[in-house]
mmCIF file as gemmi writes it, N, C-alpha and C atoms, coordinates in Angstrom:
data_model
loop_
_atom_site.group_PDB
_atom_site.id
_atom_site.type_symbol
_atom_site.label_atom_id
_atom_site.label_alt_id
_atom_site.label_comp_id
_atom_site.label_asym_id
_atom_site.label_entity_id
_atom_site.label_seq_id
_atom_site.pdbx_PDB_ins_code
_atom_site.Cartn_x
_atom_site.Cartn_y
_atom_site.Cartn_z
_atom_site.occupancy
_atom_site.B_iso_or_equiv
_atom_site.pdbx_formal_charge
_atom_site.auth_seq_id
_atom_site.auth_asym_id
_atom_site.pdbx_PDB_model_num
ATOM 1 N N . MET Axp A 1 ? 88.748 142.462 94.035 1 0 ? 1 A 1
ATOM 2 C CA . MET Axp A 1 ? 88.437 143.098 92.759 1 0 ? 1 A 1
ATOM 3 C C . MET Axp A 1 ? 87.317 144.093 93.024 1 0 ? 1 A 1
ATOM 4 N N . SER Axp A 2 ? 87.587 145.351 92.764 1 0 ? 2 A 1
ATOM 5 C CA . SER Axp A 2 ? 86.593 146.38 93.065 1 0 ? 2 A 1
ATOM 6 C C . SER Axp A 2 ? 85.666 146.667 91.883 1 0 ? 2 A 1
ATOM 7 N N . GLU Axp A 3 ? 86.095 146.398 90.662 1 0 ? 3 A 1
ATOM 8 C CA . GLU Axp A 3 ? 85.265 146.625 89.491 1 0 ? 3 A 1
ATOM 9 C C . GLU Axp A 3 ? 84.504 145.348 89.158 1 0 ? 3 A 1
ATOM 10 N N . SER Axp A 4 ? 83.269 145.491 88.702 1 0 ? 4 A 1
ATOM 11 C CA . SER Axp A 4 ? 82.494 144.304 88.362 1 0 ? 4 A 1
ATOM 12 C C . SER Axp A 4 ? 83.04 143.647 87.095 1 0 ? 4 A 1
ATOM 13 N N . VAL Axp A 5 ? 82.835 142.347 86.989 1 0 ? 5 A 1
ATOM 14 C CA . VAL Axp A 5 ? 83.313 141.61 85.814 1 0 ? 5 A 1
ATOM 15 C C . VAL Axp A 5 ? 82.66 142.141 84.53 1 0 ? 5 A 1
ATOM 16 N N . PRO Axp A 6 ? 81.346 142.401 84.493 1 0 ? 6 A 1
ATOM 17 C CA . PRO Axp A 6 ? 80.774 142.951 83.249 1 0 ? 6 A 1
ATOM 18 C C . PRO Axp A 6 ? 81.422 144.272 82.815 1 0 ? 6 A 1
ATOM 19 N N . LYS Axp A 7 ? 81.733 145.147 83.754 1 0 ? 7 A 1
ATOM 20 C CA . LYS Axp A 7 ? 82.392 146.416 83.403 1 0 ? 7 A 1
ATOM 21 C C . LYS Axp A 7 ? 83.804 146.168 82.89 1 0 ? 7 A 1
ATOM 22 N N . PHE Axp A 8 ? 84.486 145.182 83.464 1 0 ? 8 A 1
ATOM 23 C CA . PHE Axp A 8 ? 85.822 144.815 83 1 0 ? 8 A 1
ATOM 24 C C . PHE Axp A 8 ? 85.738 144.269 81.58 1 0 ? 8 A 1
ATOM 25 N N . LEU Axp A 9 ? 84.775 143.379 81.318 1 0 ? 9 A 1
ATOM 26 C CA . LEU Axp A 9 ? 84.608 142.801 79.979 1 0 ? 9 A 1
ATOM 27 C C . LEU Axp A 9 ? 84.328 143.874 78.936 1 0 ? 9 A 1
ATOM 28 N N . ALA Axp A 10 ? 83.588 144.91 79.318 1 0 ? 10 A 1
ATOM 29 C CA . ALA Axp A 10 ? 83.237 145.989 78.386 1 0 ? 10 A 1
ATOM 30 C C . ALA Axp A 10 ? 84.475 146.708 77.852 1 0 ? 10 A 1
ATOM 31 N N . LYS Axp A 11 ? 85.597 146.621 78.562 1 0 ? 11 A 1
ATOM 32 C CA . LYS Axp A 11 ? 86.834 147.286 78.142 1 0 ? 11 A 1
ATOM 33 C C . LYS Axp A 11 ? 87.67 146.434 77.191 1 0 ? 11 A 1
ATOM 34 N N . ILE Axp A 12 ? 87.244 145.192 76.937 1 0 ? 12 A 1
ATOM 35 C CA . ILE Axp A 12 ? 87.983 144.28 76.064 1 0 ? 12 A 1
ATOM 36 C C . ILE Axp A 12 ? 87.438 144.398 74.646 1 0 ? 12 A 1
ATOM 37 N N . ASP Axp A 13 ? 88.316 144.599 73.674 1 0 ? 13 A 1
ATOM 38 C CA . ASP Axp A 13 ? 87.898 144.796 72.277 1 0 ? 13 A 1
ATOM 39 C C . ASP Axp A 13 ? 86.937 143.719 71.786 1 0 ? 13 A 1
ATOM 40 N N . LEU Axp A 14 ? 87.166 142.471 72.172 1 0 ? 14 A 1
ATOM 41 C CA . LEU Axp A 14 ? 86.317 141.36 71.737 1 0 ? 14 A 1
ATOM 42 C C . LEU Axp A 14 ? 84.847 141.581 72.081 1 0 ? 14 A 1
ATOM 43 N N . PHE Axp A 15 ? 84.589 142.267 73.192 1 0 ? 15 A 1
ATOM 44 C CA . PHE Axp A 15 ? 83.22 142.452 73.673 1 0 ? 15 A 1
ATOM 45 C C . PHE Axp A 15 ? 82.676 143.852 73.399 1 0 ? 15 A 1
ATOM 46 N N . GLU Axp A 16 ? 83.418 144.646 72.641 1 0 ? 16 A 1
ATOM 47 C CA . GLU Axp A 16 ? 83.012 146.012 72.322 1 0 ? 16 A 1
ATOM 48 C C . GLU Axp A 16 ? 81.636 146.019 71.657 1 0 ? 16 A 1
ATOM 49 N N . GLY Axp A 17 ? 80.789 146.906 72.102 1 0 ? 17 A 1
ATOM 50 C CA . GLY Axp A 17 ? 79.469 147.056 71.496 1 0 ? 17 A 1
ATOM 51 C C . GLY Axp A 17 ? 78.386 146.189 72.117 1 0 ? 17 A 1
ATOM 52 N N . LEU Axp A 18 ? 78.747 145.273 73.004 1 0 ? 18 A 1
ATOM 53 C CA . LEU Axp A 18 ? 77.73 144.452 73.657 1 0 ? 18 A 1
ATOM 54 C C . LEU Axp A 18 ? 77.053 145.264 74.756 1 0 ? 18 A 1
ATOM 55 N N . SER Axp A 19 ? 75.772 145.081 74.918 1 0 ? 19 A 1
ATOM 56 C CA . SER Axp A 19 ? 75.023 145.83 75.927 1 0 ? 19 A 1
ATOM 57 C C . SER Axp A 19 ? 75.402 145.377 77.333 1 0 ? 19 A 1
ATOM 58 N N . PRO Axp A 20 ? 75.168 146.231 78.325 1 0 ? 20 A 1
ATOM 59 C CA . PRO Axp A 20 ? 75.432 145.83 79.709 1 0 ? 20 A 1
ATOM 60 C C . PRO Axp A 20 ? 74.694 144.551 80.111 1 0 ? 20 A 1
ATOM 61 N N . ASP Axp A 21 ? 73.459 144.377 79.6 1 0 ? 21 A 1
ATOM 62 C CA . ASP Axp A 21 ? 72.699 143.159 79.916 1 0 ? 21 A 1
ATOM 63 C C . ASP Axp A 21 ? 73.382 141.914 79.356 1 0 ? 21 A 1
ATOM 64 N N . VAL Axp A 22 ? 73.881 141.995 78.133 1 0 ? 22 A 1
ATOM 65 C CA . VAL Axp A 22 ? 74.564 140.86 77.513 1 0 ? 22 A 1
ATOM 66 C C . VAL Axp A 22 ? 75.871 140.571 78.256 1 0 ? 22 A 1
ATOM 67 N N . LEU Axp A 23 ? 76.606 141.61 78.625 1 0 ? 23 A 1
ATOM 68 C CA . LEU Axp A 23 ? 77.853 141.425 79.376 1 0 ? 23 A 1
ATOM 69 C C . LEU Axp A 23 ? 77.581 140.792 80.739 1 0 ? 23 A 1
ATOM 70 N N . SER Axp A 24 ? 76.511 141.211 81.399 1 0 ? 24 A 1
ATOM 71 C CA . SER Axp A 24 ? 76.139 140.615 82.685 1 0 ? 24 A 1
ATOM 72 C C . SER Axp A 24 ? 75.778 139.151 82.52 1 0 ? 24 A 1
ATOM 73 N N . ASP Axp A 25 ? 75.054 138.831 81.458 1 0 ? 25 A 1
ATOM 74 C CA . ASP Axp A 25 ? 74.684 137.445 81.185 1 0 ? 25 A 1
ATOM 75 C C . ASP Axp A 25 ? 75.929 136.606 80.914 1 0 ? 25 A 1
ATOM 76 N N . LEU Axp A 26 ? 76.834 137.146 80.117 1 0 ? 26 A 1
ATOM 77 C CA . LEU Axp A 26 ? 78.085 136.449 79.811 1 0 ? 26 A 1
ATOM 78 C C . LEU Axp A 26 ? 78.88 136.19 81.093 1 0 ? 26 A 1
ATOM 79 N N . ALA Axp A 27 ? 79.007 137.194 81.934 1 0 ? 27 A 1
ATOM 80 C CA . ALA Axp A 27 ? 79.747 137.055 83.194 1 0 ? 27 A 1
ATOM 81 C C . ALA Axp A 27 ? 79.096 136.028 84.116 1 0 ? 27 A 1
ATOM 82 N N . SER Axp A 28 ? 77.769 135.981 84.132 1 0 ? 28 A 1
ATOM 83 C CA . SER Axp A 28 ? 77.072 135.04 85.013 1 0 ? 28 A 1
ATOM 84 C C . SER Axp A 28 ? 77.242 133.59 84.563 1 0 ? 28 A 1
ATOM 85 N N . ARG Axp A 29 ? 77.577 133.375 83.297 1 0 ? 29 A 1
ATOM 86 C CA . ARG Axp A 29 ? 77.779 132.022 82.774 1 0 ? 29 A 1
ATOM 87 C C . ARG Axp A 29 ? 79.187 131.491 83.025 1 0 ? 29 A 1
ATOM 88 N N . GLY Axp A 30 ? 80.066 132.388 83.435 1 0 ? 30 A 1
ATOM 89 C CA . GLY Axp A 30 ? 81.457 131.996 83.66 1 0 ? 30 A 1
ATOM 90 C C . GLY Axp A 30 ? 81.725 131.614 85.102 1 0 ? 30 A 1
ATOM 91 N N . THR Axp A 31 ? 82.937 131.176 85.329 1 0 ? 31 A 1
ATOM 92 C CA . THR Axp A 31 ? 83.414 130.812 86.655 1 0 ? 31 A 1
ATOM 93 C C . THR Axp A 31 ? 84.687 131.603 86.922 1 0 ? 31 A 1
ATOM 94 N N . THR Axp A 32 ? 84.773 132.194 88.091 1 0 ? 32 A 1
ATOM 95 C CA . THR Axp A 32 ? 85.974 132.917 88.471 1 0 ? 32 A 1
ATOM 96 C C . THR Axp A 32 ? 86.857 131.988 89.289 1 0 ? 32 A 1
ATOM 97 N N . LEU Axp A 33 ? 88.087 131.833 88.861 1 0 ? 33 A 1
ATOM 98 C CA . LEU Axp A 33 ? 89.042 130.964 89.544 1 0 ? 33 A 1
ATOM 99 C C . LEU Axp A 33 ? 90.203 131.783 90.061 1 0 ? 33 A 1
ATOM 100 N N . SER Axp A 34 ? 90.721 131.4 91.205 1 0 ? 34 A 1
ATOM 101 C CA . SER Axp A 34 ? 91.948 131.993 91.737 1 0 ? 34 A 1
ATOM 102 C C . SER Axp A 34 ? 93.041 130.944 91.635 1 0 ? 34 A 1
ATOM 103 N N . LYS Axp A 35 ? 94.176 131.341 91.107 1 0 ? 35 A 1
ATOM 104 C CA . LYS Axp A 35 ? 95.312 130.429 90.941 1 0 ? 35 A 1
ATOM 105 C C . LYS Axp A 35 ? 96.533 131.012 91.63 1 0 ? 35 A 1
ATOM 106 N N . LEU Axp A 36 ? 97.374 130.144 92.164 1 0 ? 36 A 1
ATOM 107 C CA . LEU Axp A 36 ? 98.629 130.581 92.763 1 0 ? 36 A 1
ATOM 108 C C . LEU Axp A 36 ? 99.622 130.944 91.666 1 0 ? 36 A 1
ATOM 109 N N . ALA Axp A 37 ? 100.549 131.814 91.992 1 0 ? 37 A 1
ATOM 110 C CA . ALA Axp A 37 ? 101.602 132.187 91.036 1 0 ? 37 A 1
ATOM 111 C C . ALA Axp A 37 ? 102.307 130.937 90.539 1 0 ? 37 A 1
ATOM 112 N N . GLY Axp A 38 ? 102.511 130.865 89.234 1 0 ? 38 A 1
ATOM 113 C CA . GLY Axp A 38 ? 103.209 129.731 88.631 1 0 ? 38 A 1
ATOM 114 C C . GLY Axp A 38 ? 102.312 128.569 88.257 1 0 ? 38 A 1
ATOM 115 N N . ALA Axp A 39 ? 101.032 128.633 88.622 1 0 ? 39 A 1
ATOM 116 C CA . ALA Axp A 39 ? 100.1 127.543 88.303 1 0 ? 39 A 1
ATOM 117 C C . ALA Axp A 39 ? 99.771 127.544 86.81 1 0 ? 39 A 1
ATOM 118 N N . THR Axp A 40 ? 99.52 126.371 86.258 1 0 ? 40 A 1
ATOM 119 C CA . THR Axp A 40 ? 99.125 126.244 84.856 1 0 ? 40 A 1
ATOM 120 C C . THR Axp A 40 ? 97.621 126.466 84.752 1 0 ? 40 A 1
ATOM 121 N N . LEU Axp A 41 ? 97.215 127.349 83.849 1 0 ? 41 A 1
ATOM 122 C CA . LEU Axp A 41 ? 95.791 127.615 83.639 1 0 ? 41 A 1
ATOM 123 C C . LEU Axp A 41 ? 95.204 126.693 82.589 1 0 ? 41 A 1
ATOM 124 N N . VAL Axp A 42 ? 95.95 126.511 81.522 1 0 ? 42 A 1
ATOM 125 C CA . VAL Axp A 42 ? 95.497 125.667 80.411 1 0 ? 42 A 1
ATOM 126 C C . VAL Axp A 42 ? 96.746 125.134 79.726 1 0 ? 42 A 1
ATOM 127 N N . GLU Axp A 43 ? 96.679 123.924 79.205 1 0 ? 43 A 1
ATOM 128 C CA . GLU Axp A 43 ? 97.825 123.327 78.531 1 0 ? 43 A 1
ATOM 129 C C . GLU Axp A 43 ? 97.549 123.143 77.052 1 0 ? 43 A 1
ATOM 130 N N . GLN Axp A 44 ? 98.56 123.388 76.252 1 0 ? 44 A 1
ATOM 131 C CA . GLN Axp A 44 ? 98.466 123.19 74.811 1 0 ? 44 A 1
ATOM 132 C C . GLN Axp A 44 ? 98.047 121.751 74.539 1 0 ? 44 A 1
ATOM 133 N N . GLY Axp A 45 ? 97.042 121.581 73.681 1 0 ? 45 A 1
ATOM 134 C CA . GLY Axp A 45 ? 96.569 120.257 73.3 1 0 ? 45 A 1
ATOM 135 C C . GLY Axp A 45 ? 95.517 119.679 74.226 1 0 ? 45 A 1
ATOM 136 N N . SER Axp A 46 ? 95.174 120.398 75.296 1 0 ? 46 A 1
ATOM 137 C CA . SER Axp A 46 ? 94.155 119.892 76.22 1 0 ? 46 A 1
ATOM 138 C C . SER Axp A 46 ? 92.769 120.018 75.591 1 0 ? 46 A 1
ATOM 139 N N . ALA Axp A 47 ? 91.818 119.294 76.149 1 0 ? 47 A 1
ATOM 140 C CA . ALA Axp A 47 ? 90.447 119.296 75.629 1 0 ? 47 A 1
ATOM 141 C C . ALA Axp A 47 ? 89.632 120.487 76.12 1 0 ? 47 A 1
ATOM 142 N N . ASP Axp A 48 ? 90.251 121.409 76.822 1 0 ? 48 A 1
ATOM 143 C CA . ASP Axp A 48 ? 89.554 122.585 77.354 1 0 ? 48 A 1
ATOM 144 C C . ASP Axp A 48 ? 88.998 123.416 76.212 1 0 ? 48 A 1
ATOM 145 N N . ALA Axp A 49 ? 87.701 123.655 76.233 1 0 ? 49 A 1
ATOM 146 C CA . ALA Axp A 49 ? 87.061 124.436 75.169 1 0 ? 49 A 1
ATOM 147 C C . ALA Axp A 49 ? 86.626 125.809 75.667 1 0 ? 49 A 1
ATOM 148 N N . GLY Axp A 50 ? 87.1 126.211 76.831 1 0 ? 50 A 1
ATOM 149 C CA . GLY Axp A 50 ? 86.656 127.464 77.419 1 0 ? 50 A 1
ATOM 150 C C . GLY Axp A 50 ? 87.486 128.663 77.014 1 0 ? 50 A 1
ATOM 151 N N . LEU Axp A 51 ? 87.012 129.811 77.396 1 0 ? 51 A 1
ATOM 152 C CA . LEU Axp A 51 ? 87.697 131.078 77.168 1 0 ? 51 A 1
ATOM 153 C C . LEU Axp A 51 ? 88.283 131.52 78.501 1 0 ? 51 A 1
ATOM 154 N N . GLN Axp A 52 ? 89.553 131.815 78.521 1 0 ? 52 A 1
ATOM 155 C CA . GLN Axp A 52 ? 90.237 132.243 79.742 1 0 ? 52 A 1
ATOM 156 C C . GLN Axp A 52 ? 90.496 133.747 79.658 1 0 ? 52 A 1
ATOM 157 N N . ILE Axp A 53 ? 90.051 134.484 80.667 1 0 ? 53 A 1
ATOM 158 C CA . ILE Axp A 53 ? 90.288 135.928 80.728 1 0 ? 53 A 1
ATOM 159 C C . ILE Axp A 53 ? 90.967 136.23 82.053 1 0 ? 53 A 1
ATOM 160 N N . VAL Axp A 54 ? 92.129 136.866 81.997 1 0 ? 54 A 1
ATOM 161 C CA . VAL Axp A 54 ? 92.86 137.229 83.211 1 0 ? 54 A 1
ATOM 162 C C . VAL Axp A 54 ? 92.28 138.534 83.74 1 0 ? 54 A 1
ATOM 163 N N . LEU Axp A 55 ? 91.67 138.466 84.936 1 0 ? 55 A 1
ATOM 164 C CA . LEU Axp A 55 ? 91.085 139.654 85.543 1 0 ? 55 A 1
ATOM 165 C C . LEU Axp A 55 ? 92.103 140.415 86.383 1 0 ? 55 A 1
ATOM 166 N N . GLU Axp A 56 ? 93.036 139.688 86.964 1 0 ? 56 A 1
ATOM 167 C CA . GLU Axp A 56 ? 94.016 140.313 87.841 1 0 ? 56 A 1
ATOM 168 C C . GLU Axp A 56 ? 95.292 139.483 87.813 1 0 ? 56 A 1
ATOM 169 N N . GLY Axp A 57 ? 96.419 140.14 87.73 1 0 ? 57 A 1
ATOM 170 C CA . GLY Axp A 57 ? 97.694 139.435 87.698 1 0 ? 57 A 1
ATOM 171 C C . GLY Axp A 57 ? 98.224 139.342 86.285 1 0 ? 57 A 1
ATOM 172 N N . SER Axp A 58 ? 99.028 138.313 86.031 1 0 ? 58 A 1
ATOM 173 C CA . SER Axp A 58 ? 99.601 138.144 84.697 1 0 ? 58 A 1
ATOM 174 C C . SER Axp A 58 ? 99.679 136.672 84.351 1 0 ? 58 A 1
ATOM 175 N N . ALA Axp A 59 ? 99.851 136.401 83.074 1 0 ? 59 A 1
ATOM 176 C CA . ALA Axp A 59 ? 99.975 135.027 82.591 1 0 ? 59 A 1
ATOM 177 C C . ALA Axp A 59 ? 101 134.996 81.467 1 0 ? 59 A 1
ATOM 178 N N . ASP Axp A 60 ? 101.871 134.007 81.507 1 0 ? 60 A 1
ATOM 179 C CA . ASP Axp A 60 ? 102.809 133.778 80.413 1 0 ? 60 A 1
ATOM 180 C C . ASP Axp A 60 ? 102.15 132.837 79.426 1 0 ? 60 A 1
ATOM 181 N N . VAL Axp A 61 ? 102.307 133.123 78.141 1 0 ? 61 A 1
ATOM 182 C CA . VAL Axp A 61 ? 101.747 132.288 77.077 1 0 ? 61 A 1
ATOM 183 C C . VAL Axp A 61 ? 102.904 131.585 76.384 1 0 ? 61 A 1
ATOM 184 N N . SER Axp A 62 ? 102.848 130.237 76.365 1 0 ? 62 A 1
ATOM 185 C CA . SER Axp A 62 ? 103.886 129.436 75.715 1 0 ? 62 A 1
ATOM 186 C C . SER Axp A 62 ? 103.258 128.528 74.681 1 0 ? 62 A 1
ATOM 187 N N . VAL Axp A 63 ? 103.943 128.364 73.558 1 0 ? 63 A 1
ATOM 188 C CA . VAL Axp A 63 ? 103.526 127.447 72.495 1 0 ? 63 A 1
ATOM 189 C C . VAL Axp A 63 ? 104.703 126.524 72.246 1 0 ? 63 A 1
ATOM 190 N N . SER Axp A 64 ? 104.448 125.235 72.34 1 0 ? 64 A 1
ATOM 191 C CA . SER Axp A 64 ? 105.514 124.235 72.196 1 0 ? 64 A 1
ATOM 192 C C . SER Axp A 64 ? 106.694 124.548 73.11 1 0 ? 64 A 1
ATOM 193 N N . ARG Axp A 65 ? 106.373 124.913 74.346 1 0 ? 65 A 1
ATOM 194 C CA . ARG Axp A 65 ? 107.339 125.23 75.403 1 0 ? 65 A 1
ATOM 195 C C . ARG Axp A 65 ? 108.187 126.473 75.137 1 0 ? 65 A 1
ATOM 196 N N . CYS Axp A 66 ? 107.836 127.248 74.127 1 0 ? 66 A 1
ATOM 197 C CA . CYS Axp A 66 ? 108.53 128.508 73.848 1 0 ? 66 A 1
ATOM 198 C C . CYS Axp A 66 ? 107.64 129.655 74.307 1 0 ? 66 A 1
ATOM 199 N N . ARG Axp A 67 ? 108.169 130.497 75.164 1 0 ? 67 A 1
ATOM 200 C CA . ARG Axp A 67 ? 107.395 131.629 75.661 1 0 ? 67 A 1
ATOM 201 C C . ARG Axp A 67 ? 107.113 132.601 74.527 1 0 ? 67 A 1
ATOM 202 N N . ARG Axp A 68 ? 105.842 132.922 74.33 1 0 ? 68 A 1
ATOM 203 C CA . ARG Axp A 68 ? 105.439 133.81 73.221 1 0 ? 68 A 1
ATOM 204 C C . ARG Axp A 68 ? 105.039 135.201 73.695 1 0 ? 68 A 1
ATOM 205 N N . ALA Axp A 69 ? 104.432 135.289 74.892 1 0 ? 69 A 1
ATOM 206 C CA . ALA Axp A 69 ? 103.945 136.592 75.35 1 0 ? 69 A 1
ATOM 207 C C . ALA Axp A 69 ? 103.637 136.535 76.844 1 0 ? 69 A 1
ATOM 208 N N . THR Axp A 70 ? 103.501 137.699 77.422 1 0 ? 70 A 1
ATOM 209 C CA . THR Axp A 70 ? 103.004 137.826 78.783 1 0 ? 70 A 1
ATOM 210 C C . THR Axp A 70 ? 101.846 138.798 78.727 1 0 ? 70 A 1
ATOM 211 N N . THR Axp A 71 ? 100.762 138.43 79.382 1 0 ? 71 A 1
ATOM 212 C CA . THR Axp A 71 ? 99.597 139.307 79.429 1 0 ? 71 A 1
ATOM 213 C C . THR Axp A 71 ? 99.314 139.63 80.887 1 0 ? 71 A 1
ATOM 214 N N . SER Axp A 72 ? 98.804 140.805 81.13 1 0 ? 72 A 1
ATOM 215 C CA . SER Axp A 72 ? 98.488 141.173 82.51 1 0 ? 72 A 1
ATOM 216 C C . SER Axp A 72 ? 97.231 142.025 82.543 1 0 ? 72 A 1
ATOM 217 N N . ALA Axp A 73 ? 96.608 142.034 83.722 1 0 ? 73 A 1
ATOM 218 C CA . ALA Axp A 73 ? 95.386 142.793 83.882 1 0 ? 73 A 1
ATOM 219 C C . ALA Axp A 73 ? 95.186 143.129 85.354 1 0 ? 73 A 1
ATOM 220 N N . ARG Axp A 74 ? 94.415 144.163 85.59 1 0 ? 74 A 1
ATOM 221 C CA . ARG Axp A 74 ? 93.975 144.493 86.931 1 0 ? 74 A 1
ATOM 222 C C . ARG Axp A 74 ? 92.567 145.008 86.794 1 0 ? 74 A 1
ATOM 223 N N . CYS Axp A 75 ? 91.636 144.257 87.357 1 0 ? 75 A 1
ATOM 224 C CA . CYS Axp A 75 ? 90.221 144.644 87.334 1 0 ? 75 A 1
ATOM 225 C C . CYS Axp A 75 ? 90.007 145.652 88.459 1 0 ? 75 A 1
ATOM 226 N N . ARG Axp A 76 ? 89.737 146.904 88.104 1 0 ? 76 A 1
ATOM 227 C CA . ARG Axp A 76 ? 89.607 147.946 89.124 1 0 ? 76 A 1
ATOM 228 C C . ARG Axp A 76 ? 88.184 148.425 89.244 1 0 ? 76 A 1
């Protein structure tokens, strides 16, 4: 990943208007995970209370085993 996570976050509507310092702080509180293709990131009904942001690659979103969307990103 050649672009920094705070700069990537700045491009997401949810984080629009946050200062670079706040974005850096937010990024430093997170954990970056690498997953193999086809791996489950989060399961419906799980106790996971975190926010998942795809920095690179794509993710299929399913609700009640029905595919609802595919999201993709490339952090440059």
